[in-house]
All heavy atoms as an XYZ file, in Angstrom:
742
protein
N    -104.921    187.316     40.739
C    -103.675    186.559     40.679
C    -103.353    186.037     42.075
O    -103.417    186.777     43.045
C    -102.542    187.459     40.174
C    -101.183    186.813     40.233
S     -99.795    187.846     39.739
C    -100.055    187.983     37.997
N    -102.988    184.780     42.155
C    -102.603    184.206     43.441
C    -101.155    184.573     43.751
O    -100.370    184.920     42.853
C    -102.753    182.688     43.407
O    -101.743    182.107     42.604
N    -100.799    184.442     45.005
C     -99.417    184.722     45.407
C     -98.469    183.700     44.775
O     -97.328    184.037     44.437
C     -99.287    184.802     46.944
C     -97.969    185.484     47.322
C     -99.444    183.459     47.585
C     -97.936    186.028     48.710
N     -98.960    182.470     44.577
C     -98.138    181.444     43.920
C     -97.849    181.830     42.474
O     -96.725    181.670     41.989
C     -98.831    180.076     43.973
C     -98.902    179.468     45.351
C    -100.080    179.969     46.181
O    -100.951    180.714     45.660
O    -100.132    179.629     47.377
N     -98.864    182.338     41.784
C     -98.684    182.778     40.400
C     -97.727    183.958     40.335
O     -96.857    184.017     39.461
C    -100.040    183.143     39.767
O    -100.890    181.993     39.826
C     -99.893    183.603     38.327
N     -97.886    184.886     41.267
C     -96.988    186.040     41.313
C     -95.546    185.587     41.530
O     -94.631    186.036     40.829
C     -97.421    187.005     42.419
C     -96.538    188.228     42.632
C     -96.461    189.086     41.373
C     -97.050    189.048     43.808
N     -95.334    184.694     42.485
C     -93.974    184.204     42.768
C     -93.394    183.488     41.550
O     -92.207    183.658     41.235
C     -93.992    183.280     43.982
N     -94.212    182.720     40.859
C     -93.740    182.015     39.657
C     -93.386    182.998     38.550
O     -92.382    182.812     37.837
C     -94.811    181.036     39.176
N     -94.166    184.046     38.412
C     -93.873    185.077     37.402
C     -92.554    185.768     37.721
O     -91.726    185.972     36.827
C     -95.018    186.101     37.330
O     -96.222    185.414     36.972
C     -94.730    187.195     36.322
N     -92.354    186.104     38.976
C     -91.098    186.748     39.394
C     -89.922    185.819     39.104
O     -88.905    186.246     38.542
C     -91.159    187.150     40.879
C     -92.164    188.307     41.061
C     -89.774    187.543     41.404
C     -92.552    188.576     42.503
N     -90.050    184.549     39.460
C     -88.973    183.580     39.216
C     -88.681    183.458     37.722
O     -87.519    183.360     37.316
C     -89.346    182.220     39.806
N     -89.715    183.484     36.913
C     -89.534    183.366     35.464
C     -88.834    184.585     34.874
O     -88.146    184.476     33.852
C     -90.888    183.171     34.778
N     -88.981    185.719     35.509
C     -88.370    186.951     34.997
C     -86.928    187.120     35.460
O     -86.201    187.966     34.948
C     -89.191    188.164     35.435
C     -90.637    188.109     34.995
C     -90.869    188.812     33.685
N     -92.134    188.477     33.070
C     -93.319    188.973     33.393
N     -93.429    189.839     34.372
N     -94.404    188.597     32.739
N     -86.520    186.312     36.422
C     -85.145    186.392     36.917
C     -84.209    186.022     35.778
O     -84.335    184.976     35.163
C     -84.975    185.441     38.105
C     -83.761    185.738     38.934
C     -83.781    184.908     40.197
C     -82.557    185.264     41.015
N     -82.452    184.521     42.230
N     -83.302    186.880     35.448
C     -82.368    186.639     34.359
C     -82.890    187.056     32.998
O     -82.181    186.929     32.005
N     -84.130    187.540     32.941
C     -84.679    188.008     31.663
C     -84.061    189.360     31.305
O     -83.391    189.998     32.128
C     -86.199    188.140     31.762
N     -84.280    189.783     30.098
C     -83.789    191.075     29.624
C     -84.432    192.190     30.446
O     -85.659    192.300     30.497
C     -84.151    191.233     28.140
C     -83.725    192.554     27.546
O     -83.118    193.386     28.263
O     -84.000    192.764     26.353
N     -83.623    193.017     31.107
C     -84.167    194.103     31.922
C     -85.043    195.087     31.138
O     -85.866    195.773     31.736
C     -82.916    194.806     32.477
C     -81.858    193.770     32.437
C     -82.170    192.917     31.236
N     -84.886    195.127     29.838
C     -85.734    196.003     29.036
C     -87.094    195.375     28.756
O     -87.982    196.036     28.218
C     -85.049    196.345     27.707
C     -83.829    197.230     27.904
O     -83.819    198.016     28.883
O     -82.887    197.126     27.101
N     -87.257    194.096     29.145
C     -88.495    193.392     28.825
C     -89.541    193.451     29.936
O     -90.716    193.225     29.683
C     -88.207    191.929     28.494
O     -87.759    191.231     29.649
N     -89.103    193.719     31.172
C     -90.074    193.774     32.270
C     -89.516    194.561     33.450
O     -88.301    194.626     33.654
C     -90.458    192.364     32.730
O     -89.506    191.829     33.624
N     -90.439    195.121     34.230
C     -90.054    195.861     35.436
C     -89.379    194.912     36.424
O     -88.382    195.262     37.058
C     -91.276    196.519     36.079
C     -91.012    197.023     37.463
C     -91.514    196.538     38.628
C     -90.149    198.112     37.833
N     -91.025    197.232     39.700
C     -90.179    198.217     39.236
C     -89.349    198.990     37.124
C     -89.451    199.165     39.933
C     -88.620    199.937     37.820
C     -88.675    200.024     39.211
N     -89.898    193.701     36.567
C     -89.323    192.742     37.502
C     -87.880    192.418     37.125
O     -86.989    192.443     37.986
C     -90.175    191.451     37.538
O     -91.512    191.794     37.927
C     -89.610    190.437     38.504
N     -87.646    192.138     35.863
C     -86.284    191.834     35.407
C     -85.363    193.030     35.628
O     -84.210    192.867     36.041
C     -86.293    191.434     33.940
N     -85.879    194.222     35.371
C     -85.078    195.439     35.564
C     -84.708    195.607     37.028
O     -83.548    195.905     37.364
C     -85.856    196.654     35.055
C     -85.078    197.935     35.084
C     -85.852    199.047     34.405
C     -84.970    200.257     34.214
N     -85.586    201.241     33.338
N     -85.682    195.426     37.910
C     -85.425    195.558     39.343
C     -84.428    194.502     39.817
O     -83.466    194.818     40.522
C     -86.750    195.433     40.104
C     -86.750    195.762     41.583
C     -86.191    197.155     41.859
C     -88.159    195.650     42.132
N     -84.621    193.257     39.420
C     -83.696    192.190     39.812
C     -82.285    192.429     39.284
O     -81.300    192.107     39.962
C     -84.223    190.838     39.336
C     -85.414    190.286     40.122
C     -86.071    189.137     39.365
C     -84.989    189.851     41.515
N     -82.173    193.031     38.107
C     -80.858    193.288     37.529
C     -80.066    194.327     38.329
O     -78.849    194.393     38.222
C     -80.982    193.743     36.073
O     -81.432    195.081     35.985
N     -80.760    195.091     39.141
C     -80.095    196.121     39.957
C     -79.521    195.557     41.249
O     -78.831    196.258     41.973
C     -81.066    197.259     40.246
C     -81.435    198.031     38.993
C     -82.360    199.176     39.283
C     -82.665    199.924     37.986
N     -83.468    201.115     38.217
N     -79.829    194.289     41.530
C     -79.225    193.622     42.682
C     -80.099    193.600     43.914
O     -81.085    194.329     44.021
N     -79.728    192.730     44.858
C     -80.512    192.540     46.079
C     -80.674    193.800     46.923
O     -81.722    194.013     47.527
C     -79.736    191.479     46.858
C     -78.895    190.802     45.851
C     -78.599    191.814     44.789
N     -79.649    194.629     46.947
C     -79.719    195.834     47.768
C     -80.813    196.781     47.264
O     -81.583    197.335     48.051
C     -78.365    196.550     47.804
C     -77.272    195.753     48.480
C     -76.619    194.687     47.604
O     -76.920    194.598     46.384
O     -75.811    193.910     48.156
N     -80.885    196.965     45.944
C     -81.921    197.830     45.361
C     -83.303    197.222     45.587
O     -84.267    197.942     45.880
C     -81.659    198.051     43.871
C     -82.646    198.985     43.216
C     -82.572    200.378     43.808
C     -83.516    201.340     43.104
N     -83.492    202.669     43.703
N     -83.400    195.895     45.462
C     -84.680    195.225     45.704
C     -85.115    195.422     47.157
O     -86.300    195.662     47.429
C     -84.572    193.739     45.377
S     -84.278    193.389     43.625
N     -84.180    195.342     48.086
C     -84.490    195.552     49.503
C     -84.919    196.998     49.753
O     -85.871    197.257     50.501
C     -83.280    195.202     50.363
N     -84.238    197.929     49.126
C     -84.598    199.338     49.263
C     -86.032    199.579     48.777
O     -86.815    200.258     49.440
C     -83.625    200.201     48.461
C     -83.922    201.672     48.478
C     -83.006    202.459     47.542
O     -81.826    202.097     47.385
O     -83.502    203.440     46.963
N     -86.360    199.009     47.643
C     -87.699    199.186     47.070
C     -88.756    198.550     47.969
O     -89.820    199.126     48.184
C     -87.739    198.600     45.657
C     -88.951    198.986     44.881
C     -88.994    200.479     44.612
C     -90.229    200.815     43.804
N     -90.725    202.154     44.036
N     -88.466    197.356     48.518
C     -89.400    196.737     49.455
C     -89.614    197.639     50.665
O     -90.744    197.828     51.118
C     -88.917    195.357     49.906
C     -89.717    194.822     51.058
C     -91.062    194.509     50.900
C     -89.139    194.649     52.295
C     -91.812    194.037     51.972
C     -89.880    194.177     53.369
C     -91.219    193.869     53.212
N     -88.544    198.199     51.197
C     -88.657    199.100     52.349
C     -89.551    200.287     52.061
O     -90.393    200.667     52.887
N     -89.395    200.881     50.888
C     -90.242    202.016     50.496
C     -91.711    201.610     50.465
O     -92.575    202.333     50.972
C     -89.839    202.526     49.113
C     -88.490    203.205     49.062
C     -88.034    203.480     47.628
O     -88.829    203.319     46.680
O     -86.857    203.858     47.464
N     -91.975    200.465     49.862
C     -93.366    200.008     49.738
C     -93.956    199.632     51.104
O     -95.137    199.880     51.356
C     -93.461    198.832     48.769
C     -93.060    199.172     47.355
C     -93.890    200.267     46.691
O     -95.044    200.514     47.121
O     -93.385    200.882     45.738
N     -93.136    199.051     51.972
C     -93.610    198.702     53.309
C     -93.986    199.958     54.093
O     -95.027    199.993     54.762
C     -92.549    197.893     54.055
N     -93.173    200.991     53.986
C     -93.474    202.251     54.672
C     -94.764    202.853     54.129
O     -95.612    203.342     54.895
C     -92.286    203.243     54.551
C     -92.681    204.636     54.985
C     -91.100    202.738     55.368
N     -94.953    202.800     52.822
C     -96.185    203.328     52.230
C     -97.404    202.551     52.737
O     -98.451    203.146     53.004
C     -96.100    203.296     50.708
C     -95.107    204.315     50.172
C     -94.875    204.209     48.672
O     -95.608    203.462     47.986
O     -93.954    204.882     48.182
N     -97.274    201.239     52.912
C     -98.372    200.439     53.448
C     -98.660    200.825     54.899
O     -99.828    200.929     55.300
C     -98.056    198.948     53.337
N     -97.619    201.045     55.667
C     -97.780    201.461     57.062
C     -98.534    202.789     57.132
O     -99.467    202.957     57.936
C     -96.413    201.559     57.767
C     -95.809    200.172     57.933
C     -96.537    202.273     59.112
C     -94.327    200.169     58.284
N     -98.152    203.723     56.300
C     -98.810    205.034     56.284
C    -100.301    204.892     55.992
O    -101.148    205.488     56.664
C     -98.121    205.980     55.279
C     -96.725    206.351     55.784
C     -98.972    207.221     55.008
C     -95.831    207.020     54.750
N    -100.637    204.066     55.006
C    -102.049    203.882     54.658
C    -102.805    203.145     55.762
O    -103.983    203.412     55.989
C    -102.191    203.177     53.319
C    -101.668    203.979     52.148
C    -102.250    205.389     52.023
O    -103.386    205.642     52.492
O    -101.562    206.250     51.455
N    -102.139    202.224     56.468
C    -102.775    201.531     57.588
C    -103.123    202.515     58.699
O    -104.202    202.446     59.291
C    -101.866    200.419     58.119
N    -102.221    203.451     58.957
C    -102.459    204.466     59.986
C    -103.584    205.404     59.569
O    -104.437    205.767     60.374
C    -101.155    205.244     60.290
C    -101.420    206.442     61.169
C    -100.128    204.313     60.929
N    -103.613    205.766     58.287
C    -104.660    206.653     57.778
C    -106.034    206.003     57.803
O    -107.041    206.688     57.917
C    -104.352    207.074     56.344
C    -103.236    208.065     56.194
C    -103.093    208.389     54.708
C    -102.051    209.398     54.408
N    -101.937    209.635     52.946
N    -106.068    204.690     57.639
C    -107.335    203.978     57.656
C    -108.055    203.930     56.322
O    -109.240    203.614     56.271
N    -107.348    204.203     55.239
C    -107.943    204.159     53.898
C    -107.805    202.727     53.375
O    -106.732    202.319     52.943
C    -107.233    205.156     52.987
C    -107.814    205.231     51.591
O    -108.405    204.232     51.118
O    -107.665    206.295     50.956
N    -108.901    201.969     53.405
C    -108.860    200.547     53.049
C    -108.384    200.314     51.623
O    -107.559    199.434     51.370
C    -110.235    199.920     53.256
C    -110.244    198.429     53.024
C    -111.605    197.828     53.328
C    -111.586    196.334     53.062
N    -112.865    195.706     53.378
N    -108.883    201.089     50.675
C    -108.498    200.905     49.267
C    -107.016    201.212     49.066
O    -106.307    200.468     48.380
C    -109.358    201.771     48.358
N    -106.535    202.291     49.678
C    -105.131    202.654     49.539
C    -104.237    201.623     50.227
O    -103.180    201.258     49.691
C    -104.876    204.045     50.107
N    -104.674    201.131     51.391
C    -103.897    200.098     52.080
C    -103.849    198.817     51.246
O    -102.796    198.179     51.136
C    -104.471    199.800     53.458
C    -103.811    198.642     54.220
C    -102.304    198.839     54.360
C    -104.475    198.456     55.572
N    -104.959    198.459     50.638
C    -104.998    197.271     49.790
C    -103.990    197.389     48.650
O    -103.226    196.455     48.380
C    -106.416    197.050     49.229
O    -107.315    196.881     50.332
C    -106.479    195.840     48.323
N    -103.958    198.537     48.002
C    -103.025    198.761     46.890
C    -101.577    198.721     47.377
O    -100.715    198.099     46.740
C    -103.331    200.092     46.210
N    -101.305    199.370     48.489
C     -99.934    199.393     49.009
C     -99.510    198.027     49.540
O     -98.344    197.644     49.409
C     -99.777    200.463     50.086
C     -99.915    201.888     49.579
C     -98.923    202.259     48.484
O     -97.864    201.613     48.334
O     -99.202    203.238     47.762
N    -100.442    197.272     50.110
C    -100.122    195.915     50.577
C     -99.759    195.023     49.392
O     -98.823    194.220     49.473
C    -101.296    195.334     51.357
N    -100.476    195.179     48.284
C    -100.142    194.413     47.076
C     -98.751    194.781     46.582
O     -97.962    193.900     46.216
C    -101.192    194.661     45.990
N     -98.438    196.082     46.583
C     -97.095    196.518     46.184
C     -96.032    195.928     47.112
O     -94.986    195.457     46.653
C     -96.987    198.049     46.220
C     -97.730    198.736     45.104
O     -98.150    198.072     44.143
O     -97.902    199.975     45.206
N     -96.307    195.947     48.424
C     -95.336    195.430     49.397
C     -95.124    193.930     49.221
O     -93.980    193.454     49.259
C     -95.792    195.756     50.823
N     -96.208    193.175     49.002
C     -96.059    191.735     48.778
C     -95.234    191.444     47.530
O     -94.355    190.582     47.546
C     -97.433    191.068     48.657
C     -98.155    190.779     49.967
C     -99.576    190.303     49.688
C     -97.401    189.749     50.785
N     -95.536    192.149     46.459
C     -94.770    191.980     45.221
C     -93.283    192.253     45.469
O     -92.418    191.450     45.119
C     -95.312    192.922     44.134
C     -94.361    193.102     42.982
C     -94.222    192.120     42.000
C     -93.576    194.248     42.870
C     -93.327    192.276     40.951
C     -92.688    194.410     41.827
C     -92.565    193.430     40.872
O     -91.677    193.584     39.837
N     -92.986    193.385     46.089
C     -91.583    193.749     46.295
C     -90.890    192.848     47.321
O     -89.680    192.622     47.230
C     -91.468    195.234     46.646
C     -91.640    196.109     45.451
N     -92.857    196.596     45.064
C     -90.759    196.542     44.536
C     -92.715    197.305     43.960
N     -91.441    197.281     43.615
N     -91.649    192.304     48.292
C     -91.081    191.322     49.214
C     -90.629    190.082     48.445
O     -89.515    189.587     48.637
C     -92.102    190.935     50.281
C     -91.711    189.763     51.202
C     -90.464    190.109     52.020
C     -92.873    189.403     52.094
N     -91.483    189.604     47.547
C     -91.127    188.422     46.761
C     -89.965    188.695     45.810
O     -89.113    187.827     45.605
C     -92.357    187.916     46.003
C     -93.454    187.313     46.878
C     -94.679    186.972     46.034
C     -92.961    186.096     47.635
N     -89.898    189.895     45.247
C     -88.766    190.255     44.382
C     -87.477    190.279     45.211
O     -86.449    189.738     44.789
C     -89.006    191.603     43.673
C     -87.737    192.088     42.974
C     -90.151    191.496     42.670
N     -87.528    190.897     46.384
C     -86.351    190.961     47.252
C     -85.882    189.560     47.617
O     -84.689    189.260     47.553
C     -86.672    191.762     48.521
C     -85.536    191.822     49.524
S     -85.993    192.676     51.050
C     -87.156    191.513     51.768
N     -86.817    188.694     47.965
C     -86.451    187.314     48.310
C     -85.870    186.594     47.108
O     -84.861    185.890     47.233
C     -87.660    186.586     48.874
S     -88.123    187.155     50.522
N     -86.470    186.773     45.938
C     -85.952    186.136     44.715
C     -84.534    186.598     44.427
O     -83.706    185.806     43.958
C     -86.871    186.438     43.530
N     -84.244    187.846     44.723
C     -82.902    188.378     44.491
C     -81.858    187.666     45.341
O     -80.678    187.645     44.997
C     -82.872    189.887     44.759
N     -82.298    187.074     46.438
C     -81.402    186.315     47.327
C     -81.689    184.814     47.273
O     -81.310    184.067     48.169
C     -81.524    186.824     48.757
C     -80.909    188.183     48.988
C     -79.417    188.124     48.887
N     -78.821    189.391     49.304
C     -77.604    189.730     49.002
N     -76.844    188.927     48.285
N     -77.128    190.890     49.399
N     -82.382    184.384     46.215
C     -82.689    182.964     46.005
C     -83.505    182.344     47.135
O     -83.321    181.169     47.473
C     -81.415    182.146     45.749
C     -80.725    182.575     44.469
O     -81.437    182.840     43.484
O     -79.479    182.660     44.454
N     -84.403    183.122     47.713
C     -85.362    182.618     48.690
C     -86.705    182.532     47.970
O     -87.231    183.544     47.504
C     -85.468    183.539     49.928
C     -86.571    183.074     50.866
C     -84.126    183.607     50.656
N     -87.229    181.314     47.855
C     -88.465    181.100     47.101
C     -89.686    181.180     48.013
O     -89.576    181.104     49.246
C     -88.435    179.732     46.426
O     -88.517    178.710     47.406
N     -90.848    181.283     47.387
C     -92.095    181.228     48.141
C     -92.192    179.888     48.869
O     -92.639    179.838     50.020
C     -93.297    181.438     47.213
C     -94.663    181.416     47.879
C     -94.780    182.477     48.970
C     -95.759    181.605     46.837
N     -91.737    178.818     48.255
C     -91.734    177.498     48.910
C     -90.874    177.513     50.169
O     -91.240    176.908     51.189
C     -91.252    176.423     47.942
N     -89.744    178.211     50.127
C     -88.886    178.339     51.316
C     -89.642    179.063     52.437
O     -89.581    178.657     53.601
C     -87.612    179.130     50.998
C     -86.691    178.451     50.006
O     -86.672    177.210     49.946
O     -85.988    179.192     49.270
N     -90.339    180.120     52.081
C     -91.090    180.907     53.064
C     -92.233    180.075     53.628
O     -92.457    180.054     54.853
C     -91.598    182.213     52.427
C     -90.412    183.082     52.003
C     -92.513    182.968     53.396
C     -90.774    184.222     51.062
N     -92.932    179.362     52.754
C     -94.038    178.507     53.216
C     -93.530    177.409     54.140
O     -94.190    177.085     55.143
C     -94.767    177.910     52.021
C     -95.581    178.930     51.257
C     -96.175    178.385     49.964
O     -95.579    177.450     49.363
O     -97.218    178.904     49.548
N     -92.370    176.840     53.845
C     -91.799    175.800     54.705
C     -91.490    176.357     56.089
O     -91.721    175.685     57.104
C     -90.540    175.209     54.066
N     -90.993    177.572     56.134
C     -90.706    178.207     57.431
C     -92.001    178.469     58.197
O     -92.074    178.248     59.412
C     -89.919    179.500     57.237
C     -89.646    180.275     58.503
C     -88.796    179.536     59.548
O     -88.170    178.503     59.230
O     -88.766    180.005     60.706
N     -93.024    178.919     57.504
C     -94.320    179.140     58.161
C     -94.891    177.828     58.692
O     -95.443    177.787     59.803
C     -95.301    179.801     57.196
C     -94.985    181.267     56.854
C     -95.882    181.736     55.715
C     -95.138    182.154     58.073
N     -94.745    176.758     57.932
C     -95.209    175.448     58.373
C     -94.442    175.002     59.613
O     -95.038    174.503     60.582
C     -95.049    174.412     57.240
O     -95.869    174.825     56.144
C     -95.450    173.021     57.688
N     -93.136    175.193     59.587
C     -92.319    174.832     60.753
C     -92.783    175.582     61.994
O     -92.940    175.021     63.065
C     -90.840    175.141     60.479
C     -89.892    174.692     61.596
C     -88.509    175.270     61.449
N     -88.450    176.702     61.643
C     -88.505    177.334     62.819
N     -88.667    176.646     63.932
N     -88.421    178.645     62.898
N     -93.069    176.865     61.823
C     -93.495    177.690     62.960
C     -94.883    177.322     63.454
O     -95.189    177.519     64.633
C     -93.477    179.165     62.575
C     -92.099    179.707     62.382
C     -92.165    181.166     62.034
N     -90.851    181.699     61.752
C     -90.608    182.996     61.622
N     -91.581    183.877     61.730
N     -89.383    183.400     61.360
N     -95.723    176.814     62.578
C     -97.098    176.493     62.984
C     -97.168    175.286     63.906
O     -98.208    175.008     64.489
C     -97.984    176.270     61.749
O     -97.642    175.070     61.099
N     -96.062    174.590     64.070
C     -96.020    173.421     64.946
C     -96.032    173.814     66.424
O     -96.184    172.963     67.289
C     -94.791    172.572     64.638
N     -95.865    175.101     66.712
C     -95.894    175.572     68.096
C     -96.643    176.889     68.161
O     -96.891    177.511     67.135
C     -94.481    175.716     68.651
C     -93.602    176.705     67.897
C     -92.179    176.727     68.423
O     -91.916    176.347     69.532
N     -91.264    177.172     67.598
N     -96.991    177.313     69.355
C     -97.712    178.568     69.478
C     -96.837    179.730     69.055
O     -95.606    179.657     69.125
C     -98.187    178.786     70.924
O     -97.123    179.314     71.718
N     -97.451    180.791     68.602
C     -96.710    181.979     68.184
C     -95.883    182.566     69.308
O     -94.761    183.021     69.094
N     -96.417    182.555     70.517
C     -95.668    183.097     71.667
C     -94.441    182.252     71.969
O     -93.351    182.780     72.217
C     -96.571    183.187     72.903
C     -97.718    184.205     72.794
C     -98.621    184.102     74.035
C     -97.193    185.613     72.634
N     -94.590    180.932     71.905
C     -93.450    180.047     72.166
C     -92.404    180.187     71.078
O     -91.200    180.216     71.346
C     -93.914    178.595     72.270
N     -92.866    180.283     69.812
C     -91.925    180.430     68.706
C     -91.135    181.727     68.840
O     -89.926    181.749     68.689
C     -92.678    180.385     67.366
C     -91.781    180.254     66.165
C     -91.084    181.534     65.729
O     -91.676    182.616     65.895
O     -89.932    181.467     65.249
N     -91.824    182.811     69.166
C     -91.156    184.101     69.292
C     -90.152    184.055     70.451
O     -89.039    184.560     70.327
C     -92.187    185.206     69.503
C     -91.611    186.585     69.386
C     -92.673    187.553     68.928
C     -92.154    188.921     68.734
N     -91.475    189.132     67.484
N     -90.511    183.439     71.548
C     -89.617    183.328     72.709
C     -88.378    182.515     72.361
O     -87.283    182.811     72.850
C     -90.359    182.703     73.894
N     -88.522    181.511     71.493
C     -87.375    180.676     71.131
C     -86.346    181.428     70.315
O     -85.197    181.024     70.224
C     -87.836    179.433     70.358
O     -88.218    179.769     69.038
N     -86.768    182.533     69.690
C     -85.830    183.339     68.901
C     -85.084    184.339     69.761
O     -84.222    185.040     69.288
C     -86.566    184.071     67.767
C     -87.075    183.142     66.700
C     -87.591    183.889     65.503
N     -89.002    184.193     65.683
C     -89.621    185.228     65.122
N     -88.969    186.068     64.366
N     -90.903    185.420     65.316
N     -85.441    184.437     71.029
C     -84.722    185.324     71.947
C     -85.269    186.653     71.918
O     -85.036    187.700     71.973
């Protein structure tokens, strides 16, 4: 599954019956719960990165990406919005971009 397909699936589940899908259930709990879940998954990915288990890191990274997109969807931030920001940043070096943010 591509990240675009995943983002489209998440968007399609927004407002769906929470009993019909995990994504709809998570979104129905609000942005704060979605952010909490993303944080948990990000920490799990960090732990696996430190351990050096490639398969476990791959699984946790997939979980983190999914929950990042759910969290963003909960605040009406689309994958297109994120891609536009990445495109904007690519117009300058990473060091210059980071310095411009203070």
